[in-house]
All heavy atoms as an XYZ file, in Angstrom:
874
protein
N     111.401     78.027     62.714
C     109.968     78.186     62.855
C     109.586     77.829     64.308
O     109.961     76.813     64.847
C     109.253     77.268     61.904
C     107.792     77.435     61.872
S     106.985     76.317     60.700
C     106.716     77.461     59.361
N     108.824     78.740     64.932
C     108.430     78.600     66.326
C     107.313     77.555     66.441
O     106.488     77.395     65.561
C     107.977     79.907     66.848
N     107.223     76.915     67.590
C     106.184     75.901     67.828
C     104.871     76.630     68.086
O     104.856     77.790     68.509
C     106.579     75.011     69.030
O     106.550     75.767     70.178
N     103.789     75.925     67.907
C     102.466     76.487     68.107
C     102.267     76.822     69.582
O     101.608     77.820     69.921
C     101.357     75.610     67.535
C      99.994     76.281     67.595
C     101.320     74.251     68.289
C      99.904     77.497     66.756
N     102.818     76.001     70.482
C     102.723     76.315     71.906
C     103.356     77.605     72.264
O     102.817     78.390     73.080
C     103.323     75.175     72.746
C     102.580     73.874     72.650
C     103.048     73.005     71.467
O     103.993     73.420     70.756
O     102.466     71.960     71.261
N     104.523     77.879     71.700
C     105.198     79.164     71.953
C     104.379     80.314     71.364
O     104.257     81.372     72.039
C     106.607     79.130     71.296
C     107.311     80.440     71.419
C     107.926     80.820     72.620
C     107.391     81.299     70.337
C     108.571     82.013     72.747
C     108.053     82.507     70.442
C     108.644     82.862     71.651
O     109.278     84.093     71.760
N     103.855     80.205     70.185
C     103.075     81.259     69.571
C     101.790     81.533     70.388
O     101.453     82.722     70.615
C     102.703     80.904     68.160
C     103.884     80.769     67.171
C     103.395     80.270     65.824
C     104.573     82.094     67.016
N     101.135     80.510     70.887
C      99.947     80.749     71.676
C     100.293     81.354     73.033
O      99.554     82.206     73.538
C      99.147     79.405     71.879
C      98.587     78.982     70.510
C      98.041     79.557     72.923
C      97.924     77.613     70.549
N     101.433     81.019     73.605
C     101.810     81.592     74.837
C     102.077     83.089     74.789
O     102.067     83.793     75.768
C     103.014     80.857     75.452
O     104.197     81.213     74.752
N     102.383     83.586     73.590
C     102.593     85.008     73.430
C     101.355     85.820     73.179
O     101.362     87.045     73.182
C     103.561     85.250     72.181
C     104.939     84.719     72.442
C     105.537     85.385     73.643
C     106.907     84.859     74.010
N     107.395     85.399     75.233
N     100.187     85.113     73.053
C      98.918     85.799     72.897
C      98.390     86.200     74.233
O      98.607     85.473     75.234
C      97.917     84.861     72.221
C      98.265     84.433     70.819
S      98.180     85.791     69.669
C      96.466     86.199     69.679
N      97.698     87.338     74.370
C      97.096     87.685     75.654
C      96.008     86.705     76.007
O      95.226     86.266     75.153
C      96.497     89.099     75.404
C      96.989     89.535     74.100
C      97.526     88.369     73.362
N      95.909     86.323     77.279
C      94.917     85.377     77.744
C      93.547     86.026     77.777
O      92.573     85.432     77.431
C      95.294     84.886     79.147
C      94.220     83.991     79.767
C      93.987     82.712     79.234
C      93.449     84.449     80.815
C      93.004     81.911     79.776
C      92.509     83.658     81.347
C      92.233     82.377     80.833
O      91.256     81.612     81.337
N      93.478     87.264     78.208
C      92.205     87.979     78.252
C      92.402     89.444     77.842
O      93.480     90.001     78.047
C      91.584     87.892     79.650
O      92.335     88.556     80.595
N      91.357     90.014     77.336
C      91.296     91.432     76.918
C      90.153     92.080     77.592
O      89.122     91.469     77.733
C      91.128     91.544     75.399
C      92.122     90.816     74.507
C      91.637     90.897     73.075
C      93.482     91.473     74.607
N      90.323     93.291     78.044
C      89.233     94.084     78.591
C      89.012     95.265     77.610
O      89.877     96.047     77.424
C      89.545     94.589     79.962
O      89.861     93.475     80.797
C      88.343     95.315     80.572
N      87.811     95.294     77.034
C      87.483     96.333     76.034
C      86.222     97.092     76.430
O      85.351     96.506     77.143
C      87.362     95.712     74.646
C      88.680     95.123     74.168
C      88.556     94.583     72.767
C      88.384     95.704     71.771
N      89.491     95.994     70.922
N      86.089     98.270     75.917
C      84.870     99.091     76.155
C      84.092     99.116     74.869
O      84.622     99.465     73.799
C      85.298    100.538     76.570
C      86.022    100.495     77.893
C      84.039    101.354     76.690
C      86.615    101.815     78.317
N      82.858     98.744     74.964
C      81.915     98.773     73.822
C      80.790     99.737     74.075
O      80.455     99.947     75.202
C      81.310     97.378     73.567
C      82.319     96.373     73.105
C      82.950     95.505     73.992
C      82.626     96.229     71.750
C      83.831     94.539     73.529
C      83.550     95.311     71.301
C      84.138     94.431     72.196
O      85.019     93.518     71.760
N      80.197    100.262     73.022
C      78.967    101.057     73.153
C      77.823    100.183     72.863
O      77.757     99.509     71.799
C      79.035    102.267     72.199
C      79.940    103.381     72.653
C      79.754    104.679     71.922
O      78.784    104.770     71.143
O      80.595    105.554     72.113
N      76.877    100.179     73.742
C      75.662     99.345     73.608
C      74.450    100.208     73.695
O      74.369    101.054     74.561
C      75.726     98.294     74.732
C      74.720     97.182     74.556
C      74.931     96.116     75.612
O      74.482     96.352     76.754
O      75.585     95.117     75.275
N      73.491     99.928     72.836
C      72.235    100.694     72.867
C      71.258    100.062     73.838
O      71.015     98.855     73.808
C      71.627    100.760     71.471
C      70.448    101.641     71.343
C      69.917    101.851     69.948
O      70.315    101.104     69.054
N      69.028    102.751     69.725
N      70.643    100.869     74.643
C      69.640    100.438     75.599
C      68.353    100.118     74.887
O      67.893    100.879     74.056
C      69.425    101.534     76.688
S      68.170    101.077     77.911
N      67.761     98.973     75.209
C      66.506     98.553     74.594
C      65.363     99.419     75.028
O      64.418     99.641     74.260
C      66.187     97.099     74.877
C      67.149     96.118     74.303
C      67.969     95.361     75.096
C      67.281     95.998     72.918
C      68.871     94.447     74.566
C      68.161     95.116     72.370
C      68.953     94.337     73.139
N      65.380     99.923     76.269
C      64.232    100.679     76.794
C      64.226    102.123     76.270
O      63.220    102.555     75.704
C      64.312    100.706     78.310
S      64.193     99.085     79.088
N      65.323    102.845     76.474
C      65.322    104.258     76.121
C      66.008    104.603     74.814
O      65.869    105.709     74.329
C      65.934    105.084     77.270
S      67.680    104.712     77.556
N      66.760    103.679     74.254
C      67.434    103.930     73.019
C      68.768    104.692     73.091
O      69.382    104.900     72.075
N      69.124    105.071     74.320
C      70.405    105.786     74.470
C      71.568    104.797     74.465
O      71.421    103.589     74.684
C      70.402    106.594     75.788
O      70.309    105.752     76.884
N      72.772    105.334     74.251
C      73.991    104.480     74.178
C      74.726    104.554     75.487
O      74.855    105.611     76.076
C      74.881    104.954     73.026
C      74.337    104.530     71.687
C      73.500    105.390     70.949
C      74.644    103.292     71.150
C      73.027    105.047     69.744
C      74.108    102.918     69.931
C      73.331    103.780     69.203
O      72.775    103.429     67.987
N      75.200    103.420     75.985
C      75.972    103.322     77.220
C      77.258    102.593     76.902
O      77.361    101.722     76.047
C      75.193    102.545     78.234
C      73.859    103.085     78.588
N      73.662    104.165     79.363
C      72.613    102.689     78.178
C      72.365    104.429     79.467
N      71.686    103.557     78.681
N      78.297    102.966     77.642
C      79.579    102.257     77.538
C      79.608    101.087     78.458
O      79.280    101.200     79.629
C      80.743    103.222     77.823
C      80.923    104.255     76.759
C      82.161    105.062     76.942
C      82.269    106.049     75.816
N      83.481    106.760     75.819
N      79.950     99.897     77.901
C      79.948     98.661     78.631
C      81.389     98.067     78.582
O      81.988     98.018     77.524
C      78.973     97.637     77.994
C      78.992     96.336     78.762
C      77.594     98.243     77.938
N      81.927     97.704     79.712
C      83.247     97.104     79.771
C      83.101     95.574     79.760
O      82.402     95.019     80.611
C      83.984     97.534     81.034
O      84.082     98.977     81.036
C      85.384     96.987     81.049
N      83.722     94.898     78.817
C      83.612     93.457     78.689
C      85.036     92.852     78.723
O      85.966     93.393     78.159
C      82.932     93.053     77.384
C      81.488     93.446     77.298
C      80.705     92.656     78.229
C      79.230     93.032     78.188
N      78.406     92.264     79.044
N      85.140     91.677     79.412
C      86.408     90.941     79.419
C      86.278     89.748     78.447
O      85.361     88.944     78.619
C      86.705     90.421     80.807
O      86.801     91.546     81.708
C      87.980     89.635     80.838
N      87.102     89.764     77.433
C      87.105     88.695     76.452
C      88.285     87.717     76.732
O      89.397     88.185     76.936
C      87.240     89.275     75.052
C      86.301     90.426     74.669
C      86.643     90.937     73.281
C      84.903     89.942     74.709
N      88.019     86.487     76.751
C      89.094     85.501     76.994
C      89.343     84.692     75.736
O      88.484     84.519     74.856
C      88.694     84.515     78.101
O      87.487     83.887     77.817
C      88.556     85.262     79.449
N      90.590     84.159     75.639
C      91.005     83.366     74.483
C      90.310     82.032     74.566
O      90.389     81.339     75.528
C      92.506     83.233     74.518
C      93.109     82.429     73.333
C      92.871     83.143     72.006
C      94.607     82.211     73.586
N      89.664     81.677     73.461
C      88.990     80.385     73.350
C      89.622     79.580     72.209
O      89.881     80.128     71.155
C      87.497     80.541     73.021
C      86.752     81.518     73.911
C      86.283     80.875     75.162
C      85.391     81.870     75.890
N      85.123     81.531     77.187
N      89.868     78.299     72.480
C      90.379     77.432     71.439
C      89.430     76.245     71.396
O      89.308     75.464     72.325
C      91.807     76.942     71.771
C      92.744     78.129     71.877
C      92.311     75.964     70.678
C      94.156     77.776     72.313
N      88.671     76.161     70.312
C      87.658     75.113     70.136
C      88.207     74.051     69.192
O      88.853     74.271     68.221
C      86.378     75.668     69.530
C      85.623     76.539     70.483
O      85.897     76.483     71.705
O      84.732     77.311     70.003
N      87.856     72.785     69.551
C      88.113     71.654     68.649
C      86.769     71.224     68.095
O      85.863     70.922     68.852
C      88.790     70.505     69.404
O      89.949     70.991     70.059
C      89.176     69.381     68.505
N      86.691     71.159     66.806
C      85.437     70.809     66.149
C      85.603     69.430     65.456
O      86.530     69.225     64.682
C      85.057     71.856     65.064
C      83.749     71.498     64.354
C      84.998     73.233     65.651
N      84.734     68.498     65.882
C      84.780     67.154     65.267
C      83.552     67.016     64.373
O      82.458     67.337     64.816
C      84.723     66.094     66.360
C      85.889     66.145     67.304
C      85.676     66.694     68.575
C      87.105     65.669     66.980
C      86.736     66.771     69.463
C      88.156     65.710     67.881
C      87.949     66.242     69.118
N      83.769     66.498     63.177
C      82.601     66.185     62.332
C      82.963     65.050     61.395
O      84.122     64.766     61.141
C      82.110     67.417     61.555
C      82.987     67.919     60.473
C      82.790     67.528     59.170
C      84.029     68.755     60.735
C      83.621     67.982     58.168
C      84.844     69.202     59.782
C      84.664     68.822     58.446
O      85.491     69.282     57.461
N      81.952     64.383     60.880
C      82.205     63.214     60.012
C      81.391     63.377     58.748
O      80.331     64.026     58.735
C      81.793     61.904     60.665
O      80.420     61.951     60.970
C      82.609     61.644     61.929
N      81.888     62.801     57.682
C      81.136     62.649     56.448
C      80.845     61.173     56.316
O      81.054     60.390     57.244
C      81.932     63.195     55.254
O      83.128     62.429     55.104
C      82.241     64.674     55.405
N      80.397     60.771     55.124
C      80.060     59.329     54.986
C      81.322     58.418     55.180
O      81.187     57.339     55.664
C      79.491     59.090     53.614
C      78.082     59.674     53.464
O      77.445     59.947     54.488
N      77.688     59.927     52.279
N      82.455     58.898     54.789
C      83.682     58.053     54.796
C      84.772     58.555     55.722
O      85.618     57.761     56.127
C      84.231     57.930     53.372
C      83.311     57.304     52.405
C      83.955     57.176     51.039
C      82.969     56.590     50.061
N      83.542     56.461     48.724
N      84.778     59.810     56.077
C      85.883     60.367     56.771
C      85.503     61.041     58.079
O      84.347     61.515     58.202
C      86.678     61.372     55.910
C      87.199     60.741     54.712
O      87.653     59.613     54.699
N      87.139     61.474     53.555
N      86.461     61.085     59.003
C      86.272     61.858     60.235
C      87.303     62.999     60.206
O      88.420     62.838     59.834
C      86.538     60.989     61.462
C      85.556     59.922     61.680
C      85.847     59.096     62.887
C      84.840     57.968     63.036
N      85.129     57.132     64.214
N      86.835     64.200     60.623
C      87.685     65.375     60.584
C      87.782     66.021     61.957
O      86.840     65.989     62.739
C      87.103     66.403     59.613
C      87.089     65.933     58.186
C      85.899     65.425     57.628
C      88.234     66.040     57.399
C      85.913     65.006     56.328
C      88.198     65.620     56.092
C      87.040     65.101     55.554
O      87.031     64.680     54.235
N      88.958     66.590     62.247
C      89.154     67.402     63.433
C      89.644     68.778     62.970
O      90.667     68.853     62.229
C      90.227     66.772     64.332
O      89.775     65.439     64.708
C      90.406     67.601     65.608
N      88.971     69.813     63.348
C      89.346     71.149     63.001
C      89.365     72.029     64.187
O      88.824     71.687     65.232
C      88.433     71.713     61.877
C      88.492     70.869     60.618
C      88.262     71.693     59.437
C      88.433     70.860     58.194
N      88.306     71.644     56.998
N      89.978     73.203     64.087
C      90.191     74.097     65.216
C      89.735     75.528     64.900
O      89.860     76.015     63.808
C      91.689     74.148     65.595
C      92.241     72.790     65.840
C      92.859     72.073     64.819
C      92.128     72.174     67.086
C      93.420     70.791     65.041
C      92.640     70.919     67.310
C      93.267     70.255     66.274
O      93.768     69.011     66.504
N      89.208     76.180     65.964
C      88.857     77.625     65.922
C      89.525     78.289     67.076
O      89.650     77.717     68.182
C      87.336     77.811     66.009
C      86.597     77.319     64.851
C      85.122     77.693     64.978
N      84.578     77.068     66.193
C      83.332     76.622     66.293
N      82.528     76.650     65.312
N      82.901     76.136     67.461
N      89.967     79.507     66.861
C      90.655     80.308     67.916
C      90.060     81.710     67.795
O      90.089     82.349     66.781
C      92.165     80.301     67.690
C      92.935     80.669     68.899
S      94.735     80.505     68.621
C      94.912     78.763     68.315
N      89.597     82.238     68.958
C      88.960     83.565     69.001
C      88.911     84.066     70.438
O      89.153     83.282     71.399
C      87.588     83.515     68.395
C      86.643     82.553     69.051
C      85.793     82.921     70.053
C      86.612     81.191     68.627
C      84.917     82.020     70.650
C      85.815     80.280     69.245
C      84.923     80.695     70.287
O      84.115     79.782     70.864
N      88.609     85.333     70.587
C      88.342     85.915     71.916
C      86.824     86.110     72.070
O      86.198     86.563     71.125
C      89.061     87.241     72.081
C      90.535     87.129     72.255
C      91.379     87.223     71.164
C      91.084     86.972     73.507
C      92.762     87.089     71.328
C      92.428     86.838     73.644
C      93.275     86.928     72.576
O      94.618     86.821     72.757
N      86.265     85.768     73.236
C      84.819     85.943     73.440
C      84.558     86.160     74.909
O      85.323     85.771     75.777
C      84.130     84.696     72.952
O      82.740     84.796     73.138
N      83.415     86.883     75.145
C      82.994     87.023     76.544
C      82.238     85.756     76.974
O      82.033     84.853     76.174
C      82.147     88.291     76.733
C      80.834     88.235     75.995
O      80.702     87.476     75.015
O      79.911     88.978     76.399
N      81.842     85.717     78.249
C      81.195     84.488     78.722
C      79.872     84.225     78.098
O      79.462     83.037     77.947
C      81.037     84.623     80.258
O      80.261     85.716     80.560
N      79.140     85.262     77.687
C      77.871     85.021     77.036
C      77.912     84.783     75.551
O      76.998     84.337     74.936
C      76.935     86.237     77.258
N      79.087     85.079     74.924
C      79.261     84.879     73.520
C      78.720     86.000     72.680
O      78.630     85.860     71.477
N      78.357     87.114     73.297
C      77.807     88.239     72.566
C      78.863     89.095     71.849
O      78.701     89.463     70.708
C      77.011     89.139     73.483
C      76.271     90.273     72.764
C      75.422     91.061     73.721
C      74.764     92.226     72.992
N      73.947     93.032     73.884
N      79.962     89.258     72.535
C      81.062     90.033     71.979
C      82.229     89.077     71.639
O      82.571     88.245     72.442
C      81.562     91.107     72.972
C      80.523     92.137     73.280
C      79.717     91.987     74.394
C      80.331     93.186     72.440
C      78.744     92.923     74.678
C      79.370     94.171     72.708
C      78.581     94.018     73.861
O      77.605     94.946     74.121
N      82.820     89.245     70.465
C      83.903     88.369     70.119
C      84.850     89.072     69.136
O      84.496     90.011     68.451
C      83.461     87.069     69.538
O      82.805     87.277     68.267
N      86.098     88.622     69.155
C      87.086     89.038     68.201
C      87.593     87.775     67.515
O      88.096     86.851     68.190
C      88.277     89.750     68.864
C      87.812     91.033     69.574
C      89.406     90.093     67.884
C      88.884     91.699     70.396
N      87.492     87.711     66.204
C      87.830     86.533     65.484
C      86.618     85.797     65.016
O      85.486     86.143     65.354
N      86.796     84.718     64.311
C      85.670     83.930     63.777
C      85.362     82.786     64.767
O      86.178     81.920     65.002
C      86.064     83.319     62.390
C      84.920     82.509     61.838
C      86.445     84.440     61.454
N      84.178     82.818     65.325
C      83.779     81.823     66.290
C      82.701     80.873     65.763
O      82.107     80.147     66.510
C      83.281     82.499     67.574
C      82.150     83.427     67.384
O      81.753     83.680     66.295
N      81.595     83.942     68.436
N      82.443     80.900     64.478
C      81.478     80.022     63.835
C      82.120     79.304     62.670
O      83.184     79.694     62.202
C      80.201     80.760     63.386
C      79.470     81.350     64.554
C      80.539     81.844     62.389
N      81.500     78.275     62.196
C      81.994     77.563     61.050
C      82.758     76.315     61.426
O      82.840     75.986     62.616
N      83.287     75.631     60.447
C      83.996     74.344     60.704
C      85.381     74.550     61.236
O      85.923     73.622     61.871
C      84.018     73.544     59.429
C      82.678     73.019     58.971
C      82.826     72.234     57.686
C      82.034     72.159     60.063
N      86.017     75.700     61.024
C      87.355     75.944     61.559
C      88.446     75.631     60.522
O      88.228     75.547     59.340
N      89.645     75.405     61.070
C      90.840     75.187     60.270
C      91.463     73.853     60.592
O      91.380     73.370     61.688
C      91.802     76.351     60.505
C      91.245     77.698     60.116
C      90.546     78.430     61.027
C      91.360     78.152     58.792
C      89.994     79.654     60.646
C      90.822     79.316     58.421
C      90.140     80.097     59.334
O      89.576     81.270     58.932
N      92.196     73.273     59.616
C      92.784     71.926     59.854
C      93.859     71.866     60.883
O      94.101     70.819     61.494
C      93.287     71.504     58.511
C      93.272     72.735     57.640
C      92.386     73.735     58.262
N      94.559     72.983     61.155
C      95.649     72.990     62.162
C      95.472     74.182     63.125
O      94.842     75.191     62.748
C      97.046     73.073     61.502
O      97.124     74.347     60.841
C      97.251     71.960     60.522
N      96.069     74.077     64.282
C      96.069     75.208     65.233
C      96.822     76.355     64.678
O      96.443     77.533     64.931
C      96.665     74.743     66.563
C      95.768     74.044     67.519
C      96.554     73.519     68.670
C      94.673     74.953     68.011
N      97.865     76.119     63.877
C      98.643     77.195     63.329
C      97.781     78.065     62.377
O      97.862     79.288     62.381
C      99.866     76.676     62.597
C     100.835     77.711     62.172
C     102.094     77.120     61.547
N     102.873     76.404     62.536
C     103.745     76.963     63.357
N     103.964     78.291     63.315
N     104.436     76.234     64.233
N      96.971     77.433     61.536
C      96.088     78.174     60.679
C      94.991     78.881     61.422
O      94.599     80.005     61.023
C      95.470     77.203     59.635
C      96.495     76.717     58.611
C      95.886     75.820     57.589
O      94.703     76.007     57.266
O      96.610     74.929     57.108
N      94.493     78.332     62.509
C      93.519     78.977     63.335
C      94.096     80.256     63.974
O      93.446     81.297     64.065
C      92.986     78.049     64.382
N      95.347     80.152     64.415
C      96.029     81.304     65.011
C      96.269     82.355     63.955
O      96.085     83.551     64.175
C      97.337     80.874     65.685
C      98.167     82.005     66.296
C      97.411     82.690     67.406
C      99.490     81.456     66.779
N      96.632     81.905     62.764
C      96.858     82.848     61.663
C      95.560     83.623     61.317
O      95.605     84.848     61.052
C      97.360     82.098     60.434
C      97.808     82.940     59.302
C      98.358     82.080     58.191
C      98.797     82.922     56.978
N      99.271     82.063     55.901
N      94.412     82.946     61.355
C      93.174     83.622     61.087
C      92.784     84.597     62.200
O      92.208     85.648     61.963
C      92.025     82.619     60.878
O      91.664     82.092     62.106
N      93.182     84.292     63.445
C      92.932     85.229     64.554
C      93.784     86.475     64.465
O      93.363     87.542     64.765
C      93.166     84.520     65.908
C      92.962     85.309     67.142
C      91.538     85.881     67.246
C      93.300     84.516     68.386
N      95.040     86.294     64.012
C      95.937     87.443     63.894
C      95.567     88.441     62.844
O      96.097     89.524     62.785
C      97.377     86.942     63.688
C      97.971     86.210     64.920
C      99.364     85.731     64.555
C      98.019     87.141     66.081
N      94.562     88.121     62.011
C      94.026     89.064     61.056
C      93.385     90.247     61.860
O      93.416     91.384     61.397
C      92.955     88.435     60.121
C      92.190     89.452     59.347
C      93.664     87.434     59.252
N      92.954     89.957     63.065
C      92.317     90.946     63.916
C      93.274     91.585     64.934
O      92.916     91.994     65.987
C      91.150     90.345     64.671
C      90.111     89.758     63.794
C      90.159     88.403     63.381
C      89.053     90.514     63.307
C      89.215     87.891     62.539
C      88.103     90.025     62.483
C      88.156     88.666     62.094
O      87.225     88.151     61.278
N      94.580     91.638     64.566
C      95.618     92.069     65.529
C      95.435     93.478     66.007
O      95.809     93.791     67.093
C      96.992     91.863     64.956
C      97.367     92.667     63.775
C      98.703     92.344     63.282
C      99.006     93.074     61.992
N     100.237     92.652     61.392
N      94.831     94.395     65.197
C      94.594     95.764     65.644
C      93.594     95.818     66.799
O      93.746     96.551     67.709
C      94.105     96.664     64.509
C      95.217     97.001     63.498
O      96.379     96.928     63.874
N      94.884     97.317     62.316
N      92.574     94.933     66.727
C      91.628     94.848     67.830
C      92.213     94.160     69.052
O      91.952     94.548     70.185
C      90.403     94.075     67.365
C      89.522     94.818     66.406
C      88.277     94.051     66.068
O      87.487     93.779     67.004
O      88.062     93.696     64.893
N      93.117     93.173     68.828
C      93.727     92.494     69.929
C      94.733     93.327     70.614
O      94.847     93.402     71.839
C      94.400     91.164     69.421
C      93.314     90.190     68.934
C      95.223     90.518     70.493
C      93.848     89.007     68.184
N      95.560     94.095     69.852
C      96.568     94.943     70.431
C      95.990     96.203     71.043
O      96.664     96.885     71.794
C      97.592     95.303     69.361
C      98.439     94.131     68.984
C      99.496     94.552     68.007
N     100.160     93.390     67.479
C     101.293     92.952     67.926
N     101.912     93.541     68.874
N     101.836     91.887     67.384
N      94.758     96.559     70.733
C      94.134     97.653     71.437
C      94.066     98.943     70.709
O      94.061    100.001     71.320
N      93.948     98.934     69.419
C      93.843    100.177     68.683
C      92.465    100.823     68.917
O      92.314    101.996     68.868
C      94.062     99.897     67.182
C      94.001    101.099     66.305
C      94.247    100.717     64.881
C      94.144    101.911     63.993
N      94.256    101.578     62.570
N      91.450    100.030     69.228
C      90.083    100.493     69.271
C      89.486    100.217     70.677
O      89.121     99.085     71.006
C      89.287     99.754     68.199
C      87.888    100.294     68.098
O      87.685    101.508     68.270
O      86.975     99.488     67.852
N      89.363    101.261     71.511
C      88.738    101.171     72.833
C      89.325    100.037     73.694
O      88.627     99.254     74.279
C      87.197    100.947     72.687
C      86.494    102.063     71.988
N      86.418    103.307     72.494
C      85.876    102.080     70.796
C      85.768    104.087     71.653
N      85.427    103.350     70.631
N      90.594    100.051     73.788
C      91.324     98.998     74.543
C      91.622     99.447     75.920
O      92.001    100.538     76.175
C      92.609     98.725     73.786
C      93.460     97.686     74.396
C      93.143     96.376     74.284
C      94.636     98.023     75.045
C      93.920     95.340     74.817
C      95.414     97.043     75.583
C      95.079     95.730     75.499
N      91.396     98.574     76.894
C      91.594     98.886     78.283
C      92.826     98.161     78.844
O      93.787     98.739     79.344
C      90.377     98.617     79.188
C      90.692     98.953     80.617
C      89.218     99.497     78.689
N      92.825     96.810     78.746
C      93.841     96.045     79.432
C      93.987     94.675     78.787
O      93.080     94.154     78.158
C      93.463     95.856     80.898
C      94.587     95.248     81.702
O      95.724     95.353     81.308
O      94.276     94.659     82.735
N      95.163     94.084     78.870
C      95.402     92.717     78.397
C      96.223     91.964     79.434
O      97.222     92.517     79.937
C      96.119     92.721     77.073
N      95.794     90.794     79.777
C      96.531     89.973     80.735
C      97.229     88.856     79.946
O      96.660     88.215     79.091
C      95.600     89.337     81.713
C      94.899     90.401     82.533
O      95.511     91.349     82.964
N      93.571     90.260     82.696
N      98.484     88.612     80.281
C      99.267     87.572     79.568
C      98.869     86.144     80.060
O      98.229     86.014     81.070
C     100.754     87.755     79.801
C     101.338     88.879     78.993
C     101.330     88.533     77.533
C     101.991     89.528     76.705
N     101.867     89.291     75.280
N      99.205     85.185     79.288
C      98.913     83.810     79.629
C      99.544     83.436     80.939
O     100.640     83.902     81.261
C      99.411     82.880     78.561
C      98.717     83.040     77.211
S      97.074     82.368     77.231
C      97.427     80.676     76.925
N      98.921     82.587     81.686
C      99.499     82.079     82.955
C     100.707     81.206     82.530
O     100.628     80.409     81.596
C      98.433     81.254     83.712
C      99.052     80.632     84.943
C      97.271     82.133     84.040
N     101.808     81.352     83.222
C     102.962     80.584     82.941
C     104.080     81.417     82.318
O     105.187     80.913     82.136
N     103.804     82.663     81.994
C     104.883     83.546     81.495
C     105.625     84.189     82.644
O     105.103     84.411     83.680
C     104.287     84.625     80.606
C     104.120     84.150     79.190
C     103.934     85.342     78.255
O     103.797     86.438     78.729
O     103.942     85.092     77.092
């Protein structure tokens, strides 16, 4: 079984995708190129008796408008499960839909 560090290093660091966006003024559609970067969030929360640490993993642009993966909620108990939930979107990550470019993680 591979380590989580190895699995994350095989994920693209950033994706460049083309989206269609509707103009608020004229209502026409324009193609917009967005760069989505890999985000790994650590979520801390407490209940009356316990403290929890959970993780979320997703791709998002700087404004948070466009994303691939689940970027809301409490997350998953381990990084491995967060990565597994992100890989559900592998067709979008690999570029089946309006895909332009993917840059590998620094260090490869």
